[in-house]
Every structure is written in structure tokens, then in C-alpha cells.
ZAZA-745584 format. One record per residue: residue in three letters; chain; x, y, z negated of N, C-alpha, C in turn. Coordinates in pm, 1 decimal. Example, Ala and Ser with C-alpha at 12.3 -4.5 7.8 and 13.67 -1.06 7.14 Angstrom:
BEGIN
ALA;A;1319.0;-569.0;-780.0;1230.0;-450.0;-780.0;1320.0;-330.0;-780.0
SER;A;1285.0;-225.0;-708.0;1367.0;-106.0;-714.0;1290.0;3.0;-787.0
//
This chain:
BEGIN
MET;A;85.9;-94.7;27.8;-5.7;-16.0;1.0;29.1;133.7;-9.7
LEU;A;227.1;167.1;-83.7;304.7;240.7;-75.3;294.6;302.7;28.2
ARG;A;364.4;163.6;119.0;470.4;204.5;296.6;342.9;217.7;410.8
SER;A;241.7;160.3;345.4;93.8;270.8;439.8;79.0;369.7;393.3
SER;A;75.7;399.7;305.6;69.7;530.6;237.7;174.7;668.4;285.0
LEU;A;323.1;624.1;291.6;398.9;699.6;318.8;385.1;680.6;500.9
PHE;A;407.2;601.0;555.1;343.6;630.2;725.7;277.5;707.5;737.0
TRP;A;132.3;703.4;682.5;36.9;797.9;712.3;80.1;886.3;701.1
GLN;A;140.6;917.8;613.6;234.7;1072.8;577.7;292.7;1165.2;641.8
GLN;A;367.8;1063.5;661.6;455.2;1091.5;802.6;402.2;1076.7;922.2
CYS;A;281.7;1118.1;973.3;239.9;1075.8;1120.8;104.3;1175.2;1107.3
THR;A;79.5;1222.1;988.0;-46.9;1367.9;1027.0;27.6;1468.6;1016.6
PHE;A;-58.0;1571.7;1120.4;-53.0;1646.6;1167.2;-126.0;1806.5;1140.1
LYS;A;-101.0;1899.1;1135.0;-138.3;2007.5;1139.4;-114.5;2162.8;1249.3
ILE;A;-251.0;2166.0;1246.8;-211.0;2284.1;1387.5;-233.0;2452.8;1327.1
VAL;A;-123.0;2544.4;1354.9;-38.5;2659.4;1278.0;-38.6;2742.6;1398.3
HIS;A;-114.1;2831.7;1400.2;-103.3;2963.5;1534.1;-91.0;2869.0;1663.6
ARG;A;-144.7;2771.2;1705.4;-201.1;2735.0;1809.2;-79.4;2658.8;1847.8
LYS;A;21.0;2542.4;1757.4;114.0;2486.6;1785.4;97.3;2367.7;1719.0
ILE;A;72.1;2237.9;1760.4;52.8;2153.6;1661.6;213.4;2088.6;1660.3
TYR;A;238.6;2031.5;1478.9;315.3;1983.9;1418.1;320.7;1830.0;1388.7
VAL;A;387.1;1739.2;1482.0;338.3;1613.2;1444.7;470.2;1564.1;1404.2
ALA;A;472.0;1501.4;1241.8;597.3;1431.5;1177.7;739.8;1534.7;1278.4
GLY;A;742.0;1651.0;1226.1;815.6;1724.0;1242.8;872.3;1829.6;1374.3
TRP;A;783.9;1753.7;1434.5;822.6;1779.5;1628.4;725.1;1899.7;1657.9
ILE;A;734.1;2025.2;1710.5;652.9;2097.1;1715.7;634.8;2077.7;1880.1
ILE;A;470.4;2042.6;1917.0;424.0;2034.5;2037.3;387.9;2166.5;2128.7
HIS;A;334.1;2202.5;2223.4;312.8;2351.7;2274.7;186.5;2316.0;2420.6
PRO;A;120.9;2296.0;2369.7;-25.7;2254.7;2377.9;-32.3;2351.0;2555.4
LEU;A;-27.1;2477.7;2572.7;26.1;2550.4;2631.4;145.3;2516.9;2768.8
GLY;A;213.2;2473.6;2704.7;334.9;2478.0;2769.5;351.4;2401.9;2877.8
ASN;A;275.4;2291.0;2870.6;279.3;2193.6;3033.0;174.4;2280.4;3160.0
THR;A;56.1;2289.0;3112.7;-10.9;2406.1;3149.1;60.5;2522.7;3229.0
LEU;A;153.2;2577.6;3191.0;235.5;2687.9;3227.7;334.2;2694.3;3371.8
GLU;A;356.9;2543.1;3279.6;451.5;2485.7;3421.5;377.4;2427.5;3542.7
ALA;A;263.4;2373.4;3513.3;200.4;2366.1;3610.4;155.6;2443.8;3705.6
LYS;A;112.1;2600.7;3643.5;38.9;2666.5;3733.1;158.6;2731.1;3780.7
LYS;A;329.7;2699.9;3736.0;437.5;2764.1;3824.3;448.8;2705.9;3872.4
LEU;A;442.4;2585.3;3924.2;466.4;2516.7;4070.0;399.9;2519.5;4135.5
ALA;A;268.4;2559.6;4099.7;128.5;2580.9;4210.5;211.1;2686.4;4281.2
LEU;A;205.3;2763.1;4220.2;238.6;2925.8;4239.1;370.5;2906.9;4319.6
ILE;A;498.7;2843.9;4318.8;566.5;2815.6;4401.6;528.8;2731.0;4511.2
ALA;A;472.6;2650.6;4503.5;417.4;2518.7;4629.2;340.5;2653.0;4745.9
ILE;A;255.3;2718.2;4717.4;173.2;2836.5;4750.1;270.6;2952.7;4804.0
LEU;A;355.5;2988.0;4692.1;415.4;3106.7;4798.0;554.2;3044.3;4862.6
SER;A;562.0;2904.5;4865.8;684.2;2870.1;4955.8;566.6;2848.2;5151.9
ALA;A;427.8;2797.9;5130.0;398.2;2788.7;5187.2;356.8;2872.3;5288.9
VAL;A;304.2;2972.8;5221.7;268.3;3111.2;5287.6;430.3;3159.1;5341.9
THR;A;492.4;3179.9;5260.9;640.0;3216.5;5339.8;642.1;3165.8;5452.3
ILE;A;642.4;2995.8;5517.1;704.3;2899.3;5557.3;603.5;2949.2;5727.6
VAL;A;441.3;2977.1;5678.1;372.4;3026.2;5784.4;380.1;3147.9;5814.6
ILE;A;468.4;3212.7;5764.5;481.8;3387.4;5810.6;619.6;3350.1;5922.4
ALA;A;689.2;3279.8;5846.1;802.0;3302.3;5930.1;782.8;3216.4;6056.5
TYR;A;688.7;3084.1;6077.4;664.5;3020.2;6213.2;542.3;3080.8;6310.5
ALA;A;500.3;3209.8;6207.1;429.6;3251.1;6291.0;485.8;3409.2;6371.6
ARG;A;644.1;3405.5;6273.1;762.6;3551.0;6341.5;754.9;3408.9;6528.5
GLY;A;783.6;3364.0;6453.8;844.4;3277.4;6578.6;822.3;3213.8;6689.7
LEU;A;673.9;3237.1;6651.5;539.6;3232.8;6776.3;528.4;3323.4;6854.0
GLY;A;537.0;3397.9;6803.1;556.7;3553.7;6847.0;590.7;3654.5;6950.6
LEU;A;804.8;3600.8;6839.4;899.5;3662.3;6942.4;965.1;3506.7;6977.3
ALA;A;953.5;3420.5;7012.0;1033.4;3303.7;7048.0;1136.4;3320.6;7130.2
SER;A;1139.3;3429.1;7221.9;1253.7;3518.8;7257.6;1286.7;3590.6;7266.6
LEU;A;1313.8;3635.2;7110.0;1463.8;3715.7;7045.8;1433.5;3599.4;6917.0
PRO;A;1492.9;3483.8;6894.6;1511.9;3505.4;6768.7;1599.6;3530.9;6698.1
GLY;A;1592.0;3589.7;6542.6;1685.3;3624.4;6478.6;1690.5;3825.5;6471.9
LEU;A;1618.1;3844.3;6557.6;1551.5;3974.9;6574.1;1508.8;4038.0;6467.4
VAL;A;1389.6;4009.5;6417.3;1323.4;4057.0;6272.1;1227.8;3940.7;6263.4
GLU;A;1267.9;3944.3;6150.0;1202.0;3835.4;6060.3;1162.5;3892.0;5904.2
PHE;A;1022.9;3812.5;5861.2;969.0;3887.7;5776.9;960.7;3780.3;5603.9
MET;A;1025.7;3670.5;5635.1;1036.7;3565.4;5555.8;1107.6;3585.3;5436.1
THR;A;1254.6;3634.9;5463.7;1341.3;3698.3;5312.8;1275.5;3813.4;5251.6
VAL;A;1250.8;3895.0;5301.1;1150.9;3962.5;5267.7;1013.4;3877.8;5171.6
MET;A;937.6;3860.3;5200.5;856.7;3793.0;5121.4;948.5;3711.8;4966.2
ILE;A;1037.8;3616.4;5014.8;1123.7;3570.5;4906.2;1193.2;3666.1;4790.7
PHE;A;1185.7;3752.6;4878.6;1238.0;3850.5;4725.6;1127.1;3933.6;4668.6
VAL;A;1001.4;3944.4;4730.2;903.5;4026.3;4683.0;821.2;3868.9;4551.8
SER;A;857.7;3776.4;4594.7;792.0;3643.1;4512.4;881.3;3598.6;4344.7
GLY;A;1017.2;3662.0;4382.1;1113.3;3668.1;4278.4;1100.0;3813.4;4223.2
PHE;A;1025.6;3893.0;4241.2;981.3;4078.6;4208.1;930.9;4050.7;4093.0
CYS;A;790.2;3979.5;4151.1;654.4;4023.0;4115.6;673.8;3850.1;4009.3
PHE;A;723.6;3773.0;4009.4;692.0;3680.1;3947.3;773.8;3608.0;3876.8
GLY;A;917.8;3655.6;3891.5;1053.9;3608.6;3789.6;1136.5;3531.4;3909.6
TRP;A;1266.9;3526.0;3828.6;1386.2;3516.2;3941.2;1367.6;3287.2;3982.5
VAL;A;1306.8;3270.8;3839.7;1282.1;3093.6;3900.2;1133.0;3075.6;4026.8
VAL;A;1125.0;3159.7;4003.1;934.0;3143.9;4132.7;1033.5;3130.7;4213.4
GLY;A;1099.4;3332.5;4247.9;1196.8;3364.3;4359.8;1265.1;3251.4;4425.4
GLY;A;1384.6;3215.4;4331.8;1478.7;3145.8;4341.0;1377.1;3013.0;4440.3
CYS;A;1318.4;2920.7;4373.3;1271.8;2803.0;4424.5;1173.5;2853.5;4552.5
VAL;A;1126.3;2937.4;4521.6;1065.5;2954.9;4632.6;1130.3;2971.0;4819.4
GLY;A;1236.3;3055.9;4764.9;1381.1;3076.2;4864.3;1417.4;2946.0;4882.7
PHE;A;1484.4;2843.3;4825.7;1513.5;2759.3;4851.2;1433.5;2652.7;4911.8
VAL;A;1311.3;2581.3;4881.5;1219.3;2537.4;4928.1;1164.8;2578.3;5071.6
ALA;A;1113.5;2688.0;5129.0;1074.8;2765.9;5239.5;1220.0;2790.7;5354.3
VAL;A;1272.2;2863.9;5324.1;1417.6;2831.4;5390.0;1421.2;2658.1;5447.6
THR;A;1465.4;2610.9;5333.1;1492.9;2459.7;5342.9;1392.7;2376.0;5492.5
ILE;A;1305.3;2424.7;5445.3;1147.6;2374.5;5548.8;1169.0;2418.4;5708.7
TYR;A;1201.8;2565.8;5640.0;1194.8;2625.4;5751.8;1345.7;2630.4;5891.2
MET;A;1427.4;2555.6;5814.0;1511.4;2508.2;5942.7;1503.4;2375.9;6000.9
LEU;A;1425.4;2330.1;5935.3;1385.3;2169.4;5942.5;1272.5;2211.7;6085.9
ILE;A;1204.6;2319.7;6099.2;1098.5;2366.7;6223.5;1174.4;2372.0;6342.5
PRO;A;1142.9;2275.6;6483.3;1185.6;2299.4;6595.8;1234.7;2409.9;6652.0
TYR;A;1322.9;2418.0;6709.5;1360.1;2566.4;6841.2;1265.8;2617.1;6886.3
PRO;A;1213.7;2678.8;6973.9;1191.1;2811.3;6914.4;1170.7;2890.5;6800.0
PHE;A;1055.2;2791.7;6761.4;970.0;2874.8;6683.5;1044.7;2908.2;6572.8
ALA;A;1162.4;2870.2;6465.2;1226.6;2893.9;6375.0;1331.3;2943.0;6414.6
HIS;A;1431.4;2836.0;6386.9;1632.5;2904.7;6377.1;1695.5;2815.5;6485.1
PRO;A;1713.6;2896.5;6585.1;1802.3;2844.7;6682.9;1911.2;2687.3;6657.4
ALA;A;1989.0;2696.6;6518.8;1988.0;2539.9;6474.6;1909.0;2472.9;6436.5
ALA;A;1795.5;2487.0;6390.1;1721.5;2407.4;6331.4;1632.3;2299.7;6430.9
TRP;A;1675.6;2183.4;6437.8;1599.1;1988.5;6526.6;1604.4;1955.4;6399.6
LEU;A;1443.2;1913.0;6422.3;1387.2;1799.0;6275.0;1477.9;1702.2;6297.2
PHE;A;1505.5;1682.3;6167.0;1602.4;1558.8;6128.6;1735.1;1549.0;6187.4
THR;A;1742.3;1618.6;6263.1;1919.4;1631.9;6310.6;1969.0;1758.8;6254.0
ILE;A;1967.6;1871.3;6184.3;2052.8;1968.8;6136.8;2144.5;1864.7;6015.7
SER;A;2279.4;1943.6;6025.9;2392.8;1901.3;5947.4;2285.6;1921.6;5783.6
PRO;A;2324.1;1856.1;5688.0;2271.8;1847.3;5517.9;2362.5;1925.0;5482.2
VAL;A;2492.0;1978.4;5506.9;2553.5;2116.7;5498.7;2511.4;2222.2;5514.4
LEU;A;2440.9;2241.8;5658.5;2360.8;2401.7;5664.2;2294.1;2386.9;5558.3
LEU;A;2168.3;2265.8;5573.6;2037.6;2242.0;5527.8;2103.9;2356.1;5345.7
LEU;A;2184.9;2316.4;5320.2;2210.5;2310.4;5174.2;2271.7;2455.4;5199.3
VAL;A;2366.9;2516.8;5273.3;2384.6;2672.3;5258.9;2275.9;2699.0;5281.2
MET;A;2223.6;2673.5;5387.9;2091.9;2803.1;5370.5;1947.3;2776.2;5293.8
GLY;A;1982.9;2693.3;5215.0;1879.8;2672.0;5077.3;1945.3;2778.4;4956.5
VAL;A;2066.7;2724.9;4983.2;2124.3;2826.1;4862.1;2063.8;3026.9;4888.7
LEU;A;2167.4;3044.1;5017.0;2147.5;3187.9;5061.1;1980.3;3194.9;5060.0
GLY;A;1844.6;3154.3;5097.6;1731.5;3150.3;5078.1;1755.5;3201.6;4941.4
ALA;A;1754.8;3124.7;4874.8;1678.8;3111.8;4665.2;1794.5;3278.6;4623.4
LEU;A;1882.7;3325.8;4671.3;1966.4;3441.2;4647.9;1883.3;3542.9;4685.3
PHE;A;1773.6;3576.2;4769.3;1692.0;3658.1;4787.6;1551.8;3634.3;4679.9
GLY;A;1546.2;3563.3;4629.3;1418.7;3536.0;4507.1;1508.5;3596.9;4406.8
VAL;A;1623.0;3509.0;4363.6;1697.2;3494.8;4234.7;1703.9;3707.1;4219.7
VAL;A;1763.2;3782.4;4345.4;1821.4;3909.9;4320.1;1645.5;3988.1;4335.3
GLY;A;1588.8;3950.9;4338.9;1440.6;3990.3;4316.4;1412.4;4021.9;4220.6
GLY;A;1411.5;3836.7;4124.3;1413.4;3903.0;4045.1;1423.3;3951.1;3907.2
VAL;A;1587.9;3965.3;3927.8;1664.9;4017.4;3804.9;1649.5;4193.9;3853.2
PHE;A;1628.7;4197.3;3947.8;1617.3;4373.9;4002.4;1491.7;4367.2;3976.5
GLU;A;1420.3;4332.5;3933.8;1257.5;4353.0;3865.5;1280.2;4389.5;3668.7
LYS;A;1399.7;4306.0;3634.6;1398.8;4375.7;3503.2;1490.5;4456.6;3468.2
LEU;A;1520.0;4535.5;3607.9;1595.6;4641.9;3598.8;1576.5;4707.8;3633.0
ARG;A;1463.1;4763.4;3770.0;1410.3;4837.5;3827.6;1291.5;4824.4;3821.4
ASN;A;1187.0;4864.5;3753.1;1009.8;4862.3;3766.8;934.8;4950.1;3755.7
PRO;A;1000.2;5092.5;3819.7;900.0;5221.7;3806.7;730.7;5149.2;3820.5
ALA;A;638.2;5274.8;3769.6;494.0;5237.5;3725.6;507.9;5290.6;3834.4
GLU;A;524.7;5377.2;3957.6;457.7;5392.9;4072.2;604.2;5417.6;4186.7
ILE;A;533.6;5349.0;4311.2;630.1;5329.7;4391.5;659.8;5484.3;4459.5
ASP;A;821.4;5524.0;4473.1;838.7;5624.6;4501.2;953.6;5581.3;4614.9
ILE;A;1016.7;5723.8;4635.3;1101.6;5770.4;4749.2;1284.4;5714.6;4694.3
LYS;A;1272.9;5684.3;4562.7;1409.2;5592.2;4571.7;1416.0;5463.7;4484.2
PHE;A;1294.0;5429.1;4489.2;1266.3;5293.5;4492.1;1277.0;5234.9;4669.9
VAL;A;1197.3;5293.7;4721.1;1219.0;5257.6;4875.5;1350.1;5286.9;4908.6
ALA;A;1410.6;5308.4;4865.7;1546.6;5338.3;4912.9;1651.9;5219.8;4803.7
GLU;A;1595.7;5209.9;4705.5;1758.6;5141.4;4646.9;1648.0;4968.5;4722.2
LEU;A;1516.0;4972.1;4725.7;1450.4;4798.7;4827.8;1581.1;4782.4;4985.4
SER;A;1569.4;4901.1;5032.1;1686.1;4935.9;5157.3;1795.6;4883.9;5170.5
PHE;A;1851.8;4946.1;5057.9;1962.8;4929.5;5027.2;2025.4;4774.8;4977.0
LEU;A;1930.6;4715.0;4905.7;1934.8;4554.8;4840.4;1874.5;4505.7;5037.8
GLY;A;1778.7;4519.3;5031.7;1735.0;4462.6;5214.2;1895.6;4452.4;5281.5
PHE;A;1995.2;4554.7;5300.7;2068.3;4524.6;5383.8;2196.2;4450.2;5310.2
ILE;A;2212.5;4485.7;5211.5;2352.7;4396.3;5100.7;2288.1;4237.5;5144.6
LEU;A;2193.8;4236.7;5126.9;2110.0;4075.5;5102.9;2145.9;4008.2;5220.0
THR;A;2116.2;4059.1;5264.9;2089.1;4013.8;5442.8;2235.0;4045.2;5535.0
PHE;A;2292.1;4122.8;5491.8;2454.6;4116.7;5570.7;2524.0;3977.7;5511.3
ILE;A;2507.1;3972.8;5383.4;2527.0;3838.5;5281.6;2464.7;3700.9;5356.6
TYR;A;2354.4;3668.6;5365.1;2251.0;3606.6;5433.8;2365.9;3534.7;5554.8
ASP;A;2384.4;3692.5;5661.7;2422.9;3644.6;5789.1;2561.9;3625.0;5800.6
VAL;A;2638.8;3638.0;5782.1;2791.2;3642.2;5723.5;2852.1;3509.6;5672.3
PHE;A;2754.2;3428.2;5597.3;2751.5;3340.5;5491.2;2645.6;3231.2;5586.5
SER;A;2598.7;3204.6;5662.3;2499.1;3177.2;5716.8;2589.7;3111.1;5842.2
SER;A;2648.9;3200.8;5837.5;2799.0;3151.5;5981.5;2861.2;3062.4;5966.1
ILE;A;2922.6;3079.7;5835.2;3006.6;3027.4;5772.3;2960.8;2885.8;5738.6
GLY;A;2879.1;2878.0;5734.4;2829.4;2747.9;5690.0;2769.7;2662.1;5839.3
PHE;A;2783.2;2699.6;5884.7;2747.7;2633.2;6099.3;2922.1;2601.5;6076.2
TYR;A;3019.7;2697.9;6040.7;3140.3;2681.1;6102.7;3163.9;2526.8;6007.2
LEU;A;3093.3;2476.2;5868.8;3129.2;2422.9;5780.1;3091.7;2307.8;5820.4
ALA;A;2967.6;2310.6;5865.8;2864.2;2179.0;5905.9;2877.7;2128.5;6084.2
TYR;A;2972.6;2231.9;6154.4;2987.9;2217.2;6318.0;3105.2;2264.1;6351.1
PRO;A;3180.5;2167.3;6345.1;3329.1;2238.6;6351.8;3341.5;2210.9;6554.8
VAL;A;3308.6;2341.1;6502.9;3285.9;2433.9;6685.1;3392.4;2503.6;6691.5
TYR;A;3434.6;2589.8;6581.6;3535.4;2732.7;6588.5;3664.3;2649.7;6530.1
PRO;A;3755.4;2710.7;6600.4;3903.4;2724.4;6535.1;3953.2;2748.0;6398.0
SER;A;3860.7;2819.8;6361.6;3863.7;2925.7;6210.6;3717.0;2978.6;6134.6
VAL;A;3747.7;2982.3;6006.2;3608.3;3030.0;5966.9;3610.8;3172.4;5998.7
TRP;A;3715.6;3248.9;6014.0;3765.1;3380.8;6053.5;3672.1;3451.1;6179.3
GLU;A;3666.2;3310.2;6279.5;3623.3;3318.2;6385.0;3509.7;3301.9;6422.0
ALA;A;3427.7;3207.5;6339.9;3242.2;3199.6;6317.0;3224.3;3335.4;6276.6
ILE;A;3342.2;3438.7;6125.3;3266.0;3534.8;6091.6;3260.2;3634.8;6220.8
TYR;A;3377.0;3605.4;6300.1;3394.2;3665.7;6396.9;3266.9;3733.7;6467.5
MET;A;3239.2;3598.8;6559.3;3093.5;3565.3;6620.3;2970.4;3647.9;6561.0
THR;A;3001.6;3639.2;6445.0;2830.5;3728.8;6342.7;2853.6;3874.2;6440.4
PHE;A;2918.0;3919.0;6460.1;2953.4;4046.1;6457.3;2914.8;4089.1;6682.9
ILE;A;2946.2;3977.6;6727.7;2932.0;4012.0;6894.7;2827.0;3931.7;6957.5
PRO;A;2786.1;3932.9;7047.8;2662.0;3958.2;7141.2;2743.4;3799.1;7217.3
LEU;A;2685.1;3708.2;7183.0;2684.7;3551.8;7227.0;2609.2;3499.0;7355.8
TYR;A;2523.6;3466.8;7272.9;2392.5;3397.0;7369.9;2253.5;3494.1;7364.4
TYR;A;2291.7;3598.5;7280.7;2174.1;3699.3;7301.3;2245.9;3848.3;7364.0
PRO;A;2180.2;3883.8;7415.2;2226.2;4076.8;7453.1;2241.6;4151.4;7338.6
TYR;A;2178.3;4014.4;7199.1;2250.9;4172.2;7047.9;2340.2;4072.0;6979.5
PRO;A;2400.2;4124.4;6922.9;2497.2;4006.6;6785.2;2441.5;4002.5;6696.5
PRO;A;2430.6;3860.9;6623.5;2299.1;3826.3;6531.0;2313.1;3906.3;6405.4
ILE;A;2395.6;4002.6;6415.0;2426.6;4110.2;6291.9;2333.8;4205.2;6269.4
ILE;A;2257.0;4197.7;6389.8;2122.4;4290.2;6408.7;2034.3;4284.0;6314.4
HIS;A;2029.9;4152.7;6280.0;1940.0;4125.0;6170.7;1930.2;4231.5;6098.4
THR;A;2083.5;4184.0;6016.9;2102.1;4302.7;5858.9;2019.9;4426.2;5909.6
VAL;A;2050.4;4440.9;6025.0;1960.3;4655.8;6052.3;1816.0;4653.7;6062.9
THR;A;1737.8;4523.8;6121.2;1650.5;4526.7;6173.6;1594.5;4445.2;5977.7
ASN;A;1647.3;4380.6;5905.7;1610.1;4382.4;5768.6;1575.4;4504.7;5684.9
THR;A;1652.0;4579.9;5723.5;1700.1;4685.1;5604.5;1563.1;4731.4;5632.6
VAL;A;1532.7;4795.4;5714.9;1378.5;4864.8;5778.8;1295.7;4789.0;5712.0
VAL;A;1326.1;4633.1;5728.5;1149.6;4566.0;5707.1;1126.2;4586.2;5510.2
PHE;A;1241.3;4550.2;5493.5;1315.4;4573.0;5308.6;1217.3;4764.8;5273.2
ALA;A;1226.9;4808.6;5366.4;1245.4;4955.1;5367.8;1021.5;4993.9;5338.5
THR;A;1001.4;4912.5;5441.6;872.0;4913.0;5486.3;740.6;4800.2;5415.3
VAL;A;794.8;4714.7;5455.0;699.4;4588.7;5384.3;704.8;4583.2;5283.1
ALA;A;856.2;4567.1;5201.7;842.5;4534.2;5034.9;769.7;4609.6;4988.3
PRO;A;762.7;4747.4;4967.8;694.7;4841.1;4903.8;532.1;4810.4;4878.6
ALA;A;481.6;4807.3;4999.9;368.9;4780.8;5018.5;275.0;4646.6;4985.5
LEU;A;383.6;4520.7;4973.3;390.2;4367.8;4935.9;356.6;4397.2;4782.8
ILE;A;463.7;4477.7;4743.9;451.2;4450.4;4581.5;344.6;4549.8;4513.1
HIS;A;312.8;4671.4;4602.9;162.8;4705.0;4519.7;28.3;4605.3;4531.1
ALA;A;12.2;4570.6;4649.4;-7.4;4461.3;4662.8;-95.7;4373.9;4643.8
ILE;A;70.4;4311.0;4563.0;26.7;4168.5;4437.5;9.4;4261.5;4322.8
ARG;A;17.7;4345.8;4272.6;71.8;4429.8;4169.6;-111.5;4410.4;4125.0
VAL;A;-195.2;4530.4;4248.1;-352.5;4549.3;4211.4;-350.1;4433.5;4231.3
PHE;A;-359.8;4340.2;4263.9;-443.0;4164.0;4286.8;-402.2;4094.9;4148.7
SER;A;-331.7;4126.0;4079.2;-300.8;4105.3;3957.3;-394.5;4132.6;3864.9
ILE;A;-381.3;4256.8;3869.7;-480.6;4367.0;3796.3;-604.8;4306.3;3790.9
TYR;A;-660.4;4333.5;3952.8;-788.1;4310.9;3986.9;-878.7;4185.4;3865.9
PHE;A;-755.9;4083.9;3919.7;-833.4;3969.1;3904.7;-734.8;3859.6;3782.9
LYS;A;-703.2;3969.0;3696.8;-666.1;3931.9;3576.7;-548.1;3808.4;3559.5
VAL;A;-456.3;3844.9;3662.3;-372.4;3744.5;3667.9;-241.9;3737.7;3598.8
PRO;A;-233.2;3602.8;3480.9;-132.5;3631.6;3382.4;-60.2;3603.0;3467.4
SER;A;96.0;3685.1;3334.3;213.2;3682.0;3410.4;278.8;3567.1;3373.4
LEU;A;365.5;3517.1;3469.4;425.0;3401.4;3468.4;544.8;3403.9;3470.1
LYS;A;604.8;3534.9;3444.5;786.9;3518.9;3436.3;819.1;3474.8;3266.3
PRO;A;927.9;3431.7;3317.4;1035.3;3385.4;3180.5;1059.5;3464.3;3068.7
//
């Protein structure tokens, strides 16, 4: 009887401030729900980002790499929902995007034949946009969108896209040994080869996209969140 009594004393639980204490362990009943919501948000935002990237390819199939709206969507995902969500959206979306055959997406993307090395490099570069977006929100999140904020978004778009373009060329060099050196691969980023414009033009156009599209998306998501009383999922 004594052993049985001790057993039940150890297994009793109590609820204090919406936390359940069982045998000394703390269980957060809302934790799993929050993680499920975050995973669902990542899945939805990744799907939207991929559709946007694919639609851009359909519209400008003859001009790949000139204008795209995928990376700005990834950045805004991180800015509005935190760096974890943004990083995951960037990695998932870009990885799947790279598997969509040309001409609808990326010139190097051929279904199931792309190098895993290039796939990994591009996924990490995509995640970078979301992570930086989340970190930038922690440092600079004005109540109203002004000219200074737009200029900062434009500058971030320039820096991030420049890194993206240069390191994607390095990733291509690592995946496919078609250049004698990595420096030649980087050099090819700045000269026109297959198209009448060099790949680095993407940096210029994306700077404009970040200055025009990012503020509108951030404002729209803010209004949507307030109107529908969406709870914050930021870490």
C-alpha cells in the first residue's frame, strides 16, 4: 500500500498558469499548436512564393534572370513572420524552384538532373533573404513606411541580390566544372554571354523591386494581420 501511494503521488499533476506539471516535467499545451501553425505558414508562404516565381517565368520566359519577385517575397516573409519562417520559406521555395524545368524558372534547372551541390547553394542563398528580413525587422520596424525605410529596403535588396548573383555563379562552378577557375565564373556574372544583358542585371532590377514591391507587401500583411486578428508567430 505504501509503494502504491508513493506511485500515485509521483504521477499526480496540477495546472498552474496554463502549464501542466507532471512528475516534475513542464508541458506546454500550446507549444505543439504554435509549431503546427508555424509549419502551416511556412508551407503556405513557400507555395505562394513558388507560384509567383513560376508565373514570372511564364510571363518572361524569353528574358530569364531579368526580373523576379521570388526573393522579395522571401524577404517579406522573414520581416513579417520572423527569421525562422523566412529562412525556411527561402530554402524550401528556392530548392523546389530550381527543380522546375527551364524556361519557366531557372536556366540551370532541369527536373531531377540538377547537381545537389548547386541545389544546396541556391537553397542557402534563398534562406539568406528570409533570415536577413527577420533580423532587419528586429532592428528597424517603423510604425509608418517612409522614404528612409524604402531606401533601406532598396539598399538591402541591392546587397542581398549582389551576394545571391555572385555566389550562385560560384555554386555553378562547384557543381559543374566548366570554368578553369572560380574567378572566371565570377567574371562571367558581369558580362553578357547567352543573353544581351549580363546576369548581374538581376541585382539592378531587384533593387527597384525591393523599393517598390516590399513596402507594399509589408503594409498589406500588416493590415491583413490587424483586420483578421492574426496572432504573432515570431520567435
